[in-house]
GUSEBA-184890 format. One record per atom (N, C-alpha, C): residue in three letters; x, y, z; atom name. Coordinates in steps of 0.2 Angstrom, whole numbers, plus 5000, padded with zeros to 4 digits. Layout:
# residues N
> ALA|X|Y|Z|CA
...
//
This chain:
# residues 250
> MET|5508|5558|5341|N
> MET|5503|5556|5349|CA
> MET|5508|5551|5351|C
> THR|5509|5549|5358|N
> THR|5510|5546|5362|CA
> THR|5506|5541|5363|C
> ARG|5509|5535|5365|N
> ARG|5504|5528|5362|CA
> ARG|5505|5525|5369|C
> ARG|5500|5524|5373|N
> ARG|5499|5522|5381|CA
> ARG|5498|5515|5381|C
> LEU|5499|5510|5384|N
> LEU|5500|5505|5384|CA
> LEU|5498|5500|5393|C
> LEU|5492|5495|5391|N
> LEU|5492|5493|5397|CA
> LEU|5493|5486|5396|C
> GLU|5496|5484|5402|N
> GLU|5500|5477|5403|CA
> GLU|5495|5474|5407|C
> VAL|5493|5469|5406|N
> VAL|5488|5464|5412|CA
> VAL|5492|5459|5414|C
> CYS|5493|5457|5420|N
> CYS|5496|5452|5424|CA
> CYS|5490|5447|5424|C
> VAL|5491|5440|5422|N
> VAL|5484|5436|5423|CA
> VAL|5487|5426|5424|C
> GLU|5485|5425|5427|N
> GLU|5486|5417|5430|CA
> GLU|5482|5412|5429|C
> ASP|5477|5411|5423|N
> ASP|5475|5407|5422|CA
> ASP|5471|5409|5416|C
> ALA|5468|5403|5413|N
> ALA|5466|5404|5403|CA
> ALA|5460|5408|5407|C
> ARG|5455|5411|5411|N
> ARG|5450|5413|5409|CA
> ARG|5453|5422|5410|C
> GLY|5459|5422|5415|N
> GLY|5462|5428|5415|CA
> GLY|5464|5431|5407|C
> ILE|5468|5426|5402|N
> ILE|5470|5427|5397|CA
> ILE|5465|5431|5393|C
> ALA|5458|5427|5393|N
> ALA|5452|5429|5388|CA
> ALA|5450|5436|5390|C
> ALA|5450|5439|5398|N
> ALA|5447|5443|5401|CA
> ALA|5451|5448|5399|C
> ALA|5458|5448|5398|N
> ALA|5462|5454|5395|CA
> ALA|5460|5456|5389|C
> VAL|5461|5449|5384|N
> VAL|5459|5452|5379|CA
> VAL|5453|5457|5375|C
> ALA|5448|5452|5380|N
> ALA|5442|5454|5377|CA
> ALA|5441|5461|5380|C
> GLY|5444|5462|5385|N
> GLY|5446|5471|5388|CA
> GLY|5448|5475|5385|C
> GLY|5453|5473|5382|N
> GLY|5457|5478|5376|CA
> GLY|5463|5477|5379|C
> ALA|5465|5475|5384|N
> ALA|5473|5475|5385|CA
> ALA|5479|5475|5379|C
> ASP|5485|5479|5379|N
> ASP|5488|5479|5375|CA
> ASP|5494|5472|5374|C
> ARG|5497|5470|5382|N
> ARG|5501|5465|5383|CA
> ARG|5498|5461|5389|C
> ILE|5502|5456|5390|N
> ILE|5501|5451|5394|CA
> ILE|5505|5448|5398|C
> GLU|5507|5449|5404|N
> GLU|5510|5447|5409|CA
> GLU|5508|5441|5410|C
> LEU|5510|5434|5408|N
> LEU|5509|5426|5412|CA
> LEU|5512|5425|5417|C
> CYS|5508|5424|5422|N
> CYS|5511|5423|5430|CA
> CYS|5506|5419|5431|C
> ALA|5507|5412|5439|N
> ALA|5505|5410|5442|CA
> ALA|5505|5414|5450|C
> ALA|5500|5412|5454|N
> ALA|5502|5413|5461|CA
> ALA|5503|5422|5462|C
> LEU|5496|5426|5458|N
> LEU|5498|5432|5459|CA
> LEU|5497|5435|5467|C
> ASP|5495|5431|5470|N
> ASP|5494|5433|5477|CA
> ASP|5500|5433|5482|C
> VAL|5506|5432|5480|N
> VAL|5512|5432|5479|CA
> VAL|5517|5435|5476|C
> GLY|5514|5440|5471|N
> GLY|5517|5443|5469|CA
> GLY|5519|5443|5459|C
> GLY|5516|5433|5459|N
> GLY|5519|5431|5454|CA
> GLY|5523|5426|5453|C
> LEU|5521|5420|5450|N
> LEU|5527|5417|5450|CA
> LEU|5528|5412|5442|C
> THR|5532|5407|5441|N
> THR|5532|5407|5434|CA
> THR|5525|5402|5433|C
> PRO|5524|5401|5428|N
> PRO|5516|5398|5427|CA
> PRO|5517|5392|5423|C
> PRO|5514|5386|5424|N
> PRO|5515|5380|5422|CA
> PRO|5514|5380|5414|C
> ALA|5518|5376|5409|N
> ALA|5519|5375|5403|CA
> ALA|5513|5377|5398|C
> SER|5509|5370|5402|N
> SER|5502|5371|5398|CA
> SER|5497|5375|5397|C
> LEU|5499|5382|5401|N
> LEU|5497|5390|5403|CA
> LEU|5501|5393|5396|C
> VAL|5506|5391|5397|N
> VAL|5513|5395|5393|CA
> VAL|5511|5393|5385|C
> ARG|5507|5387|5383|N
> ARG|5505|5386|5376|CA
> ARG|5498|5388|5374|C
> ALA|5494|5390|5381|N
> ALA|5488|5392|5379|CA
> ALA|5490|5399|5376|C
> ALA|5493|5403|5382|N
> ALA|5495|5411|5379|CA
> ALA|5498|5411|5373|C
> ALA|5501|5406|5372|N
> ALA|5504|5406|5367|CA
> ALA|5499|5409|5359|C
> GLN|5493|5405|5359|N
> GLN|5488|5408|5355|CA
> GLN|5484|5413|5356|C
> ALA|5487|5418|5360|N
> ALA|5483|5423|5362|CA
> ALA|5484|5430|5355|C
> PRO|5479|5433|5355|N
> PRO|5481|5438|5350|CA
> PRO|5486|5446|5352|C
> LEU|5488|5444|5357|N
> LEU|5493|5449|5360|CA
> LEU|5500|5447|5363|C
> PRO|5504|5450|5363|N
> PRO|5510|5448|5366|CA
> PRO|5510|5447|5372|C
> VAL|5513|5442|5373|N
> VAL|5512|5439|5382|CA
> VAL|5520|5439|5384|C
> HIS|5520|5440|5388|N
> HIS|5527|5440|5393|CA
> HIS|5528|5436|5398|C
> LEU|5532|5430|5399|N
> LEU|5533|5426|5402|CA
> LEU|5535|5427|5407|C
> LEU|5533|5427|5417|N
> LEU|5536|5428|5423|CA
> LEU|5541|5423|5423|C
> ALA|5547|5424|5423|N
> ALA|5551|5418|5428|CA
> ALA|5554|5420|5435|C
> ARG|5549|5419|5438|N
> ARG|5552|5419|5445|CA
> ARG|5550|5410|5451|C
> PRO|5554|5408|5452|N
> PRO|5556|5400|5453|CA
> PRO|5552|5399|5461|C
> ARG|5550|5404|5466|N
> ARG|5547|5403|5470|CA
> ARG|5546|5411|5474|C
> ALA|5541|5409|5478|N
> ALA|5541|5415|5482|CA
> ALA|5546|5420|5486|C
> GLY|5545|5425|5489|N
> GLY|5550|5428|5495|CA
> GLY|5553|5432|5492|C
> GLY|5561|5432|5492|N
> GLY|5566|5436|5491|CA
> GLY|5568|5435|5483|C
> PHE|5575|5437|5481|N
> PHE|5576|5437|5473|CA
> PHE|5583|5436|5472|C
> VAL|5585|5433|5481|N
> VAL|5593|5428|5478|CA
> VAL|5592|5423|5477|C
> HIS|5595|5421|5470|N
> HIS|5592|5413|5468|CA
> HIS|5599|5409|5469|C
> ASP|5599|5402|5470|N
> ASP|5604|5399|5473|CA
> ASP|5606|5396|5464|C
> ALA|5610|5390|5463|N
> ALA|5612|5389|5458|CA
> ALA|5604|5386|5453|C
> ALA|5603|5380|5457|N
> ALA|5596|5378|5456|CA
> ALA|5591|5381|5453|C
> GLU|5591|5388|5456|N
> GLU|5584|5392|5453|CA
> GLU|5587|5396|5448|C
> ARG|5593|5396|5447|N
> ARG|5595|5400|5442|CA
> ARG|5595|5397|5435|C
> ALA|5595|5391|5436|N
> ALA|5597|5384|5431|CA
> ALA|5588|5385|5430|C
> LEU|5582|5386|5435|N
> LEU|5575|5386|5433|CA
> LEU|5574|5390|5429|C
> VAL|5575|5398|5431|N
> VAL|5575|5402|5427|CA
> VAL|5578|5403|5419|C
> ALA|5583|5401|5419|N
> ALA|5587|5397|5411|CA
> ALA|5582|5393|5411|C
> ASP|5579|5389|5411|N
> ASP|5574|5385|5408|CA
> ASP|5568|5388|5407|C
> ASP|5567|5392|5410|N
> ASP|5559|5395|5410|CA
> ASP|5560|5401|5404|C
> ILE|5566|5402|5402|N
> ILE|5568|5408|5397|CA
> ILE|5566|5404|5390|C
> ARG|5569|5399|5391|N
> ARG|5570|5394|5384|CA
> ARG|5563|5391|5384|C
> THR|5557|5390|5388|N
> THR|5552|5389|5387|CA
> THR|5548|5395|5384|C
> ALA|5549|5399|5387|N
> ALA|5544|5406|5382|CA
> ALA|5547|5406|5376|C
> ALA|5554|5407|5373|N
> ALA|5557|5406|5367|CA
> ALA|5554|5398|5362|C
> GLU|5552|5395|5365|N
> GLU|5551|5388|5361|CA
> GLU|5546|5390|5361|C
> ALA|5541|5392|5364|N
> ALA|5532|5392|5365|CA
> ALA|5531|5398|5358|C
> GLY|5535|5402|5359|N
> GLY|5535|5408|5354|CA
> GLY|5532|5414|5357|C
> LEU|5533|5414|5363|N
> LEU|5530|5420|5368|CA
> LEU|5535|5427|5366|C
> ALA|5532|5433|5366|N
> ALA|5534|5439|5364|CA
> ALA|5540|5439|5371|C
> GLY|5541|5437|5376|N
> GLY|5546|5442|5379|CA
> GLY|5546|5438|5387|C
> VAL|5550|5440|5390|N
> VAL|5550|5437|5397|CA
> VAL|5553|5441|5402|C
> VAL|5551|5441|5408|N
> VAL|5551|5447|5414|CA
> VAL|5557|5442|5420|C
> ILE|5562|5446|5420|N
> ILE|5565|5442|5425|CA
> ILE|5570|5447|5430|C
> GLY|5571|5444|5436|N
> GLY|5574|5448|5441|CA
> GLY|5577|5446|5447|C
> ALA|5585|5449|5447|N
> ALA|5589|5443|5454|CA
> ALA|5592|5450|5458|C
> SER|5592|5448|5464|N
> SER|5597|5452|5469|CA
> SER|5601|5449|5473|C
> VAL|5606|5450|5477|N
> VAL|5610|5448|5480|CA
> VAL|5609|5451|5487|C
> ARG|5611|5452|5491|N
> ARG|5609|5451|5498|CA
> ARG|5610|5455|5501|C
> ASP|5610|5462|5500|N
> ASP|5608|5470|5501|CA
> ASP|5603|5471|5498|C
> HIS|5601|5468|5493|N
> HIS|5596|5470|5489|CA
> HIS|5597|5474|5483|C
> ARG|5605|5475|5481|N
> ARG|5609|5477|5474|CA
> ARG|5605|5472|5469|C
> LEU|5604|5475|5462|N
> LEU|5603|5468|5458|CA
> LEU|5611|5464|5456|C
> ASP|5608|5458|5457|N
> ASP|5613|5453|5454|CA
> ASP|5615|5455|5447|C
> THR|5618|5458|5446|N
> THR|5620|5461|5437|CA
> THR|5623|5453|5434|C
> GLU|5629|5450|5436|N
> GLU|5631|5445|5434|CA
> GLU|5626|5438|5433|C
> THR|5622|5437|5437|N
> THR|5616|5434|5436|CA
> THR|5612|5436|5431|C
> LEU|5609|5442|5431|N
> LEU|5605|5444|5425|CA
> LEU|5609|5445|5418|C
> ALA|5616|5446|5419|N
> ALA|5617|5446|5412|CA
> ALA|5620|5439|5408|C
> ALA|5619|5435|5413|N
> ALA|5619|5427|5411|CA
> ALA|5613|5426|5407|C
> TRP|5606|5425|5412|N
> TRP|5601|5427|5409|CA
> TRP|5600|5429|5403|C
> ILE|5601|5434|5403|N
> ILE|5600|5439|5396|CA
> ILE|5605|5437|5390|C
> ALA|5610|5435|5390|N
> ALA|5614|5432|5386|CA
> ALA|5611|5426|5385|C
> HIS|5608|5421|5386|N
> HIS|5603|5415|5387|CA
> HIS|5599|5417|5379|C
> ALA|5594|5423|5385|N
> ALA|5587|5424|5381|CA
> ALA|5591|5425|5372|C
> ARG|5594|5430|5372|N
> ARG|5596|5434|5365|CA
> ARG|5598|5428|5361|C
> ASP|5602|5422|5364|N
> ASP|5605|5416|5360|CA
> ASP|5598|5413|5356|C
> LEU|5592|5414|5362|N
> LEU|5587|5411|5360|CA
> LEU|5584|5414|5355|C
> GLY|5584|5420|5356|N
> GLY|5580|5426|5350|CA
> GLY|5585|5424|5343|C
> ALA|5589|5424|5344|N
> ALA|5592|5424|5338|CA
> ALA|5591|5416|5334|C
> THR|5590|5412|5337|N
> THR|5590|5404|5336|CA
> THR|5583|5405|5331|C
> ARG|5578|5407|5335|N
> ARG|5571|5408|5332|CA
> ARG|5568|5414|5327|C
> GLY|5574|5418|5326|N
> GLY|5573|5423|5323|CA
> GLY|5569|5429|5325|C
> ARG|5569|5430|5332|N
> ARG|5565|5435|5334|CA
> ARG|5568|5436|5341|C
> PRO|5569|5443|5344|N
> PRO|5572|5442|5349|CA
> PRO|5566|5443|5354|C
> LEU|5568|5440|5360|N
> LEU|5566|5440|5366|CA
> LEU|5566|5447|5370|C
> ALA|5559|5450|5371|N
> ALA|5559|5458|5375|CA
> ALA|5559|5455|5381|C
> LEU|5563|5462|5385|N
> LEU|5567|5460|5391|CA
> LEU|5566|5464|5397|C
> THR|5562|5462|5403|N
> THR|5558|5466|5407|CA
> THR|5562|5465|5416|C
> LEU|5564|5469|5418|N
> LEU|5567|5469|5425|CA
> LEU|5560|5469|5429|C
> HIS|5560|5465|5434|N
> HIS|5553|5463|5438|CA
> HIS|5555|5469|5446|C
> ARG|5551|5468|5447|N
> ARG|5550|5473|5453|CA
> ARG|5555|5470|5459|C
> ALA|5560|5467|5458|N
> ALA|5567|5466|5463|CA
> ALA|5570|5472|5462|C
> PHE|5569|5479|5457|N
> PHE|5572|5483|5456|CA
> PHE|5570|5488|5460|C
> ASP|5562|5485|5464|N
> ASP|5561|5492|5469|CA
> ASP|5564|5490|5477|C
> LEU|5567|5484|5476|N
> LEU|5571|5484|5481|CA
> LEU|5579|5487|5483|C
> ALA|5581|5488|5476|N
> ALA|5587|5492|5476|CA
> ALA|5589|5496|5482|C
> PRO|5594|5499|5485|N
> PRO|5595|5504|5488|CA
> PRO|5596|5512|5484|C
> GLY|5597|5511|5477|N
> GLY|5597|5516|5474|CA
> GLY|5594|5515|5468|C
> LEU|5587|5518|5469|N
> LEU|5586|5515|5461|CA
> LEU|5586|5520|5456|C
> PRO|5589|5525|5455|N
> PRO|5594|5530|5450|CA
> PRO|5599|5524|5447|C
> ALA|5603|5523|5453|N
> ALA|5610|5519|5451|CA
> ALA|5605|5511|5447|C
> ALA|5602|5510|5450|N
> ALA|5601|5502|5447|CA
> ALA|5597|5505|5440|C
> LEU|5594|5511|5439|N
> LEU|5592|5511|5433|CA
> LEU|5599|5510|5427|C
> GLU|5602|5512|5429|N
> GLU|5608|5514|5427|CA
> GLU|5610|5506|5424|C
> GLU|5611|5503|5428|N
> GLU|5615|5496|5428|CA
> GLU|5607|5490|5424|C
> ALA|5600|5493|5424|N
> ALA|5596|5489|5421|CA
> ALA|5598|5491|5413|C
> ILE|5600|5498|5410|N
> ILE|5600|5501|5404|CA
> ILE|5605|5496|5402|C
> ALA|5611|5497|5406|N
> ALA|5619|5492|5404|CA
> ALA|5618|5486|5401|C
> LEU|5613|5483|5406|N
> LEU|5614|5477|5404|CA
> LEU|5607|5474|5397|C
> GLY|5606|5481|5396|N
> GLY|5601|5479|5389|CA
> GLY|5594|5476|5391|C
> PHE|5592|5478|5397|N
> PHE|5584|5478|5395|CA
> PHE|5580|5483|5393|C
> ASP|5576|5479|5390|N
> ASP|5570|5484|5387|CA
> ASP|5565|5489|5392|C
> ARG|5563|5487|5396|N
> ARG|5557|5490|5403|CA
> ARG|5559|5486|5409|C
> ILE|5558|5493|5415|N
> ILE|5557|5492|5421|CA
> ILE|5552|5490|5422|C
> LEU|5549|5487|5426|N
> LEU|5542|5486|5431|CA
> LEU|5543|5489|5437|C
> THR|5541|5493|5441|N
> THR|5542|5496|5447|CA
> THR|5536|5502|5447|C
> SER|5537|5501|5455|N
> SER|5532|5505|5459|CA
> SER|5536|5509|5463|C
> GLY|5540|5512|5459|N
> GLY|5545|5517|5462|CA
> GLY|5548|5517|5469|C
> GLY|5550|5510|5472|N
> GLY|5553|5509|5477|CA
> GLY|5547|5510|5481|C
> THR|5542|5509|5481|N
> THR|5535|5509|5486|CA
> THR|5530|5503|5485|C
> PRO|5527|5501|5491|N
> PRO|5523|5496|5489|CA
> PRO|5519|5495|5484|C
> GLN|5516|5502|5485|N
> GLN|5509|5504|5480|CA
> GLN|5513|5511|5477|C
> ALA|5513|5510|5467|N
> ALA|5516|5515|5463|CA
> ALA|5513|5523|5465|C
> VAL|5507|5523|5468|N
> VAL|5505|5530|5467|CA
> VAL|5506|5533|5473|C
> ASP|5512|5529|5479|N
> ASP|5516|5533|5484|CA
> ASP|5523|5536|5481|C
> ALA|5522|5533|5476|N
> ALA|5530|5535|5474|CA
> ALA|5529|5540|5466|C
> VAL|5525|5542|5467|N
> VAL|5525|5548|5460|CA
> VAL|5530|5551|5458|C
> PRO|5534|5555|5463|N
> PRO|5540|5560|5461|CA
> PRO|5545|5555|5460|C
> MET|5546|5549|5464|N
> MET|5551|5545|5460|CA
> MET|5551|5541|5455|C
> LEU|5544|5540|5452|N
> LEU|5543|5536|5445|CA
> LEU|5546|5544|5441|C
> ALA|5543|5549|5440|N
> ALA|5545|5554|5436|CA
> ALA|5552|5556|5438|C
> THR|5554|5554|5441|N
> THR|5563|5556|5441|CA
> THR|5565|5549|5437|C
> LEU|5563|5543|5437|N
> LEU|5566|5538|5434|CA
> LEU|5564|5539|5425|C
> VAL|5557|5541|5426|N
> VAL|5555|5543|5419|CA
> VAL|5560|5548|5413|C
> GLU|5563|5555|5419|N
> GLU|5568|5558|5416|CA
> GLU|5574|5555|5416|C
> ARG|5575|5551|5419|N
> ARG|5582|5549|5420|CA
> ARG|5584|5542|5413|C
> ALA|5578|5540|5413|N
> ALA|5578|5534|5408|CA
> ALA|5580|5538|5399|C
> ALA|5575|5545|5399|N
> ALA|5577|5548|5392|CA
> ALA|5575|5543|5387|C
> GLY|5570|5540|5387|N
> GLY|5571|5535|5380|CA
> GLY|5575|5532|5381|C
> ARG|5580|5529|5384|N
> ARG|5581|5524|5384|CA
> ARG|5583|5517|5388|C
> ILE|5575|5517|5391|N
> ILE|5572|5511|5393|CA
> ILE|5567|5512|5394|C
> VAL|5560|5507|5394|N
> VAL|5554|5510|5397|CA
> VAL|5554|5508|5404|C
> ILE|5550|5515|5406|N
> ILE|5546|5513|5415|CA
> ILE|5539|5511|5413|C
> LEU|5539|5506|5417|N
> LEU|5533|5502|5416|CA
> LEU|5532|5502|5422|C
> ALA|5525|5506|5425|N
> ALA|5523|5508|5432|CA
> ALA|5518|5502|5432|C
> GLY|5518|5500|5439|N
> GLY|5514|5494|5441|CA
> GLY|5513|5493|5449|C
> SER|5508|5490|5451|N
> SER|5506|5489|5458|CA
> SER|5501|5495|5462|C
> GLY|5497|5492|5461|N
> GLY|5491|5494|5464|CA
> GLY|5487|5500|5459|C
> VAL|5488|5498|5453|N
> VAL|5486|5505|5449|CA
> VAL|5478|5503|5447|C
> SER|5475|5506|5445|N
> SER|5468|5507|5445|CA
> SER|5464|5512|5441|C
> ALA|5458|5513|5441|N
> ALA|5455|5518|5438|CA
> ALA|5456|5526|5444|C
> ALA|5456|5524|5450|N
> ALA|5459|5530|5455|CA
> ALA|5465|5531|5452|C
> THR|5469|5528|5455|N
> THR|5476|5529|5455|CA
> THR|5480|5531|5449|C
> LEU|5476|5529|5442|N
> LEU|5480|5530|5436|CA
> LEU|5482|5537|5434|C
> PRO|5475|5540|5436|N
> PRO|5477|5551|5434|CA
> PRO|5484|5551|5435|C
> ALA|5484|5550|5443|N
> ALA|5491|5552|5446|CA
> ALA|5499|5548|5444|C
> LEU|5497|5544|5439|N
> LEU|5503|5540|5439|CA
> LEU|5504|5542|5431|C
> LEU|5498|5543|5428|N
> LEU|5501|5546|5421|CA
> LEU|5505|5553|5422|C
> THR|5504|5559|5428|N
> THR|5508|5565|5428|CA
> THR|5515|5563|5428|C
> THR|5518|5556|5427|N
> THR|5525|5554|5431|CA
> THR|5527|5552|5422|C
> GLY|5525|5554|5418|N
> GLY|5528|5552|5409|CA
> GLY|5527|5546|5409|C
> VAL|5526|5541|5413|N
> VAL|5525|5534|5412|CA
> VAL|5519|5533|5403|C
> THR|5523|5529|5399|N
> THR|5519|5529|5394|CA
> THR|5517|5522|5394|C
> GLU|5517|5515|5399|N
> GLU|5516|5510|5402|CA
> GLU|5515|5508|5408|C
> VAL|5507|5506|5409|N
> VAL|5507|5502|5416|CA
> VAL|5504|5496|5415|C
> HIS|5506|5492|5421|N
> HIS|5505|5485|5422|CA
> HIS|5498|5486|5429|C
> ALA|5493|5481|5429|N
> ALA|5489|5478|5432|CA
> ALA|5486|5475|5432|C
> SER|5484|5471|5438|N
> SER|5481|5463|5439|CA
> SER|5474|5464|5436|C
> CYS|5469|5470|5436|N
> CYS|5464|5472|5435|CA
> CYS|5459|5465|5437|C
> ARG|5461|5464|5442|N
> ARG|5456|5458|5446|CA
> ARG|5450|5461|5451|C
> ALA|5445|5458|5451|N
> ALA|5438|5457|5455|CA
> ALA|5439|5450|5460|C
> ALA|5432|5454|5465|N
> ALA|5434|5449|5469|CA
> ALA|5426|5443|5465|C
> LEU|5427|5437|5469|N
> LEU|5422|5433|5464|CA
> LEU|5418|5435|5470|C
> PRO|5411|5431|5468|N
> PRO|5407|5430|5471|CA
> PRO|5407|5424|5477|C
> GLU|5402|5424|5483|N
> GLU|5406|5420|5489|CA
> GLU|5406|5412|5485|C
> GLN|5413|5409|5489|N
> GLN|5414|5403|5487|CA
> GLN|5410|5397|5490|C
> ASP|5411|5393|5487|N
> ASP|5409|5386|5493|CA
> ASP|5413|5386|5498|C
> ALA|5410|5387|5503|N
> ALA|5412|5386|5509|CA
> ALA|5416|5381|5510|C
> THR|5414|5375|5508|N
> THR|5418|5369|5510|CA
> THR|5426|5368|5506|C
> LEU|5425|5369|5500|N
> LEU|5432|5370|5495|CA
> LEU|5439|5377|5501|C
> THR|5433|5380|5504|N
> THR|5438|5386|5508|CA
> THR|5441|5382|5514|C
> HIS|5436|5379|5517|N
> HIS|5438|5373|5525|CA
> HIS|5442|5371|5522|C
> PHE|5444|5367|5517|N
> PHE|5448|5361|5514|CA
> PHE|5455|5364|5510|C
> GLY|5455|5372|5511|N
> GLY|5461|5376|5509|CA
> GLY|5462|5375|5502|C
> PHE|5458|5373|5498|N
> PHE|5457|5375|5492|CA
> PHE|5457|5379|5487|C
> SER|5453|5385|5491|N
> SER|5453|5390|5487|CA
> SER|5452|5395|5494|C
> PRO|5453|5402|5492|N
> PRO|5456|5406|5497|CA
> PRO|5450|5411|5498|C
> PRO|5449|5414|5507|N
> PRO|5443|5417|5507|CA
> PRO|5440|5423|5502|C
> ILE|5443|5426|5502|N
> ILE|5442|5430|5496|CA
> ILE|5447|5430|5490|C
> ALA|5442|5426|5483|N
> ALA|5446|5424|5480|CA
> ALA|5444|5428|5472|C
> LYS|5450|5430|5469|N
> LYS|5449|5436|5463|CA
> LYS|5450|5434|5457|C
> ALA|5448|5437|5451|N
> ALA|5450|5435|5446|CA
> ALA|5449|5440|5442|C
> THR|5453|5440|5434|N
> THR|5453|5446|5431|CA
> THR|5445|5447|5426|C
> ASP|5447|5456|5430|N
> ASP|5439|5457|5426|CA
> ASP|5438|5461|5419|C
> VAL|5435|5459|5416|N
> VAL|5435|5460|5409|CA
> VAL|5432|5470|5410|C
> GLU|5428|5470|5412|N
> GLU|5426|5477|5411|CA
> GLU|5429|5482|5417|C
> THR|5436|5479|5423|N
> THR|5441|5483|5425|CA
> THR|5445|5483|5418|C
> VAL|5448|5479|5415|N
> VAL|5452|5481|5411|CA
> VAL|5450|5484|5405|C
> ALA|5445|5485|5404|N
> ALA|5439|5489|5399|CA
> ALA|5442|5497|5401|C
> THR|5440|5497|5407|N
> THR|5438|5505|5411|CA
> THR|5445|5509|5408|C
> LEU|5453|5503|5410|N
> LEU|5459|5505|5412|CA
> LEU|5463|5507|5406|C
> ALA|5461|5501|5400|N
> ALA|5462|5503|5392|CA
> ALA|5460|5509|5389|C
> GLY|5453|5512|5391|N
> GLY|5448|5516|5388|CA
> GLY|5454|5524|5392|C
> MET|5454|5523|5397|N
> MET|5458|5528|5401|CA
> MET|5464|5531|5397|C
> LEU|5466|5528|5395|N
> LEU|5475|5525|5392|CA
> LEU|5474|5528|5386|C
> ARG|5467|5525|5382|N
> ARG|5468|5529|5374|CA
> ARG|5465|5538|5375|C
> ALA|5460|5539|5378|N
> ALA|5460|5545|5381|CA
> ALA|5467|5550|5382|C
> ALA|5470|5546|5387|N
> ALA|5476|5552|5388|CA
> ALA|5481|5550|5381|C
> GLU|5478|5548|5376|N
> GLU|5484|5548|5371|CA
> GLU|5486|5555|5369|C
> THR|5490|5558|5368|N
> THR|5490|5566|5362|CA
> THR|5496|5565|5356|C
//
């Protein structure tokens, strides 16, 4: 039987609870999902460590691109340490150079750091390359670089904003990976797009499973304390995707 896994990205304690209740297999812990996710606060990391699911921490110090200076590289290294010390299962990292190729030097340093921390705690940190990968000018070549660096998986939408628009590329990546690394399909994953994504051969998918909340307090929106359309991880959406994945197992 081919096991199919659902990773749900969450940004708060309610999201953690919804992912667990809905039957997710793994959590990616973030903040600020509206800008693709940023490093979550330490308090949320400690709360997530109590969840009955593997939790991977997104280490991304700011919104925008993935070219990082020395100060930001140090922040990510410290985030990796935070994940290890909290007992989380893994980290999600990525870095680019100016032309969007992977910054293999920075990534290699972070991976070595993660391995050292894993050895110290007696359990390795799982390593996911985030969607900086999607900006690389040649995804098959970037795939080989990720494998050589030692990543366990790549979170990717196949080089397009929405994964469903890159089904042929995702299938190519799965074929070229040949079991050497996991292709984790993400971005725009929903009950409507999941069937097409599964035709690529991916065995893991990544989704926010968020739904719009009821109308917010207008005063909070007026003062900028709440977005015009607020969203939250939805238990029923998680359960729907998890059920579809279970049904697709062969």
